[in-house]
C-alpha positions as a Markdown table, in Angstrom:
| # | Residue | x | y | z |
|---|---|---|---|---|
| 1 | Gln | -16.7 | 5.6 | -6.8 |
| 2 | Val | -14.0 | 3.5 | -6.4 |
| 3 | Gln | -13.7 | 0.3 | -4.6 |
| 4 | Leu | -10.3 | -1.3 | -3.3 |
| 5 | Val | -9.6 | -5.2 | -3.0 |
| 6 | Glu | -6.2 | -6.4 | -1.4 |
| 7 | Ser | -4.9 | -9.7 | -0.9 |
| 8 | Gly | -1.8 | -10.8 | 0.4 |
| 9 | Gly | -0.4 | -10.1 | 3.3 |
| 10 | Gly | -0.1 | -13.0 | 6.3 |
| 11 | Leu | 2.0 | -14.4 | 8.6 |
| 12 | Val | 6.1 | -14.6 | 8.1 |
| 13 | Gln | 9.0 | -14.9 | 10.4 |
| 14 | Ala | 11.3 | -12.6 | 10.0 |
| 15 | Gly | 13.9 | -11.7 | 7.7 |
| 16 | Gly | 11.0 | -12.8 | 5.1 |
| 17 | Ser | 9.4 | -11.9 | 2.3 |
| 18 | Leu | 5.5 | -10.8 | 1.3 |
| 19 | Arg | 3.9 | -9.5 | -1.4 |
| 20 | Leu | 0.4 | -7.7 | -1.1 |
| 21 | Ser | -2.0 | -6.6 | -3.8 |
| 22 | Cys | -4.7 | -4.3 | -4.3 |
| 23 | Ala | -7.5 | -4.3 | -7.3 |
| 24 | Ala | -9.1 | -1.3 | -8.4 |
| 25 | Ser | -12.3 | -1.1 | -9.4 |
| 26 | Gly | -14.3 | 1.7 | -10.6 |
| 27 | Arg | -12.4 | 4.7 | -12.8 |
| 28 | Val | -9.0 | 5.2 | -12.4 |
| 29 | Phe | -7.8 | 8.7 | -13.7 |
| 30 | Ser | -3.9 | 9.2 | -15.0 |
| 31 | Thr | -3.6 | 12.1 | -12.2 |
| 32 | Asp | -5.1 | 9.3 | -9.2 |
| 33 | Val | -2.0 | 8.4 | -7.0 |
| 34 | Met | -2.3 | 5.4 | -5.1 |
| 35 | Ala | -1.0 | 4.0 | -2.1 |
| 36 | Trp | 0.0 | 1.5 | 0.8 |
| 37 | Tyr | -0.4 | 3.1 | 4.6 |
| 38 | Arg | -0.3 | 1.0 | 7.4 |
| 39 | Gln | -1.3 | 0.6 | 11.1 |
| 40 | Pro | 0.2 | -1.0 | 13.7 |
| 41 | Pro | -1.7 | -1.7 | 17.0 |
| 42 | Gly | -2.7 | 1.0 | 18.9 |
| 43 | Lys | -1.2 | 3.6 | 16.4 |
| 44 | Thr | -2.3 | 5.7 | 13.5 |
| 45 | Arg | -2.5 | 5.3 | 10.4 |
| 46 | Asp | 0.6 | 6.4 | 8.3 |
| 47 | Leu | 1.3 | 6.3 | 4.3 |
| 48 | Leu | 4.3 | 4.0 | 4.0 |
| 49 | Ser | 4.7 | 4.4 | 0.4 |
| 50 | Ser | 3.1 | 5.8 | -3.0 |
| 51 | Ile | 3.4 | 5.8 | -6.4 |
| 52 | Thr | 2.0 | 8.2 | -9.3 |
| 53 | Tyr | 0.8 | 7.2 | -12.9 |
| 54 | Gly | 3.2 | 7.9 | -14.2 |
| 55 | Gly | 5.6 | 5.4 | -11.3 |
| 56 | Lys | 6.9 | 8.1 | -9.6 |
| 57 | Thr | 7.7 | 6.8 | -6.2 |
| 58 | Trp | 8.4 | 7.4 | -2.3 |
| 59 | Tyr | 8.8 | 5.4 | 0.4 |
| 60 | Glu | 8.7 | 6.0 | 3.7 |
| 61 | Ser | 12.2 | 6.1 | 5.5 |
| 62 | Asp | 12.1 | 2.9 | 7.7 |
| 63 | Val | 10.9 | 0.9 | 4.6 |
| 64 | Asn | 13.1 | 2.5 | 1.7 |
| 65 | Gly | 14.6 | -0.3 | 0.5 |
| 66 | Arg | 13.1 | -3.0 | 1.6 |
| 67 | Phe | 9.7 | -2.4 | 0.0 |
| 68 | Thr | 9.1 | -2.1 | -4.1 |
| 69 | Ile | 5.8 | -0.4 | -4.8 |
| 70 | Ser | 4.9 | -0.8 | -8.2 |
| 71 | Arg | 1.9 | -0.4 | -10.3 |
| 72 | Asp | -0.2 | -1.7 | -13.5 |
| 73 | Asn | -1.8 | 1.3 | -15.1 |
| 74 | Ala | -3.8 | -0.7 | -17.7 |
| 75 | Lys | -5.1 | -3.2 | -14.7 |
| 76 | Ser | -5.8 | -0.7 | -12.3 |
| 77 | Thr | -3.6 | -2.7 | -9.8 |
| 78 | Val | -0.8 | -1.5 | -7.2 |
| 79 | Ser | 1.4 | -3.8 | -5.6 |
| 80 | Leu | 4.1 | -3.5 | -2.6 |
| 81 | Gln | 7.1 | -5.8 | -2.2 |
| 82 | Met | 8.2 | -6.4 | 1.1 |
| 83 | Asn | 11.2 | -8.0 | 1.8 |
| 84 | Asn | 13.6 | -8.2 | 4.8 |
| 85 | Leu | 10.8 | -8.0 | 7.2 |
| 86 | Lys | 11.0 | -7.0 | 10.5 |
| 87 | Pro | 8.4 | -8.0 | 13.7 |
| 88 | Glu | 8.5 | -3.9 | 13.7 |
| 89 | Asp | 6.6 | -4.1 | 10.1 |
| 90 | Thr | 3.6 | -6.3 | 12.2 |
| 91 | Ala | 0.2 | -4.2 | 11.2 |
| 92 | Val | -2.6 | -3.5 | 9.3 |
| 93 | Tyr | -1.8 | -2.7 | 5.7 |
| 94 | Tyr | -4.7 | -0.7 | 3.6 |
| 95 | Cys | -4.3 | 0.2 | -0.3 |
| 96 | Ser | -5.7 | 3.4 | -1.3 |
| 97 | Leu | -6.3 | 5.4 | -4.1 |
| 98 | Ile | -5.8 | 9.5 | -3.7 |
| 99 | Arg | -7.8 | 11.9 | -5.3 |
| 100 | Glu | -7.6 | 15.9 | -5.4 |
| 101 | Pro | -10.4 | 17.0 | -7.3 |
| 102 | Ser | -9.6 | 21.2 | -7.3 |
| 103 | Gly | -6.9 | 20.5 | -4.9 |
| 104 | Val | -9.5 | 19.1 | -1.8 |
| 105 | Thr | -7.7 | 15.7 | -1.3 |
| 106 | Phe | -9.3 | 12.4 | -1.0 |
| 107 | Asn | -8.7 | 9.0 | 0.2 |
| 108 | Phe | -10.6 | 5.9 | -0.8 |
| 109 | Trp | -9.9 | 2.5 | 0.9 |
| 110 | Gly | -9.3 | -0.9 | 0.6 |
| 111 | Gln | -10.2 | -3.6 | 3.5 |
| 112 | Gly | -7.1 | -3.4 | 5.3 |
| 113 | Thr | -5.3 | -6.8 | 5.4 |
| 114 | Gln | -2.9 | -7.5 | 8.7 |
| 115 | Val | 0.5 | -8.5 | 8.4 |
| 116 | Thr | 2.6 | -10.3 | 11.0 |
| 117 | Val | 6.3 | -10.1 | 11.4 |
| 118 | Ser | 7.4 | -12.9 | 14.2 |
| 119 | Ser | 10.9 | -12.7 | 15.8 |
């Protein structure tokens, strides 16, 4: 079992920056992908960015170039540096560890952290 604890988030003005961090406890495998999702008010929770154990990254198009995901395998942590924030980035942000045993995808989730961007 894996537990994820997030930190960071808060209120920031448009154009500002925030950094989210997430620490995983329990065993993390080299095949696990770590990711950030977000859920705006009244909308679905969608994948925002992901990073493999080897450092391969993926970004959703709206944040590509503004957000940077990083991972520290020794500490089992993943971070999301968010720059040039926009009001539409307001959402609850969730850290996730994605595991695929035998081809079945399973997500472990953090508790979520609120990010609010004021205009």
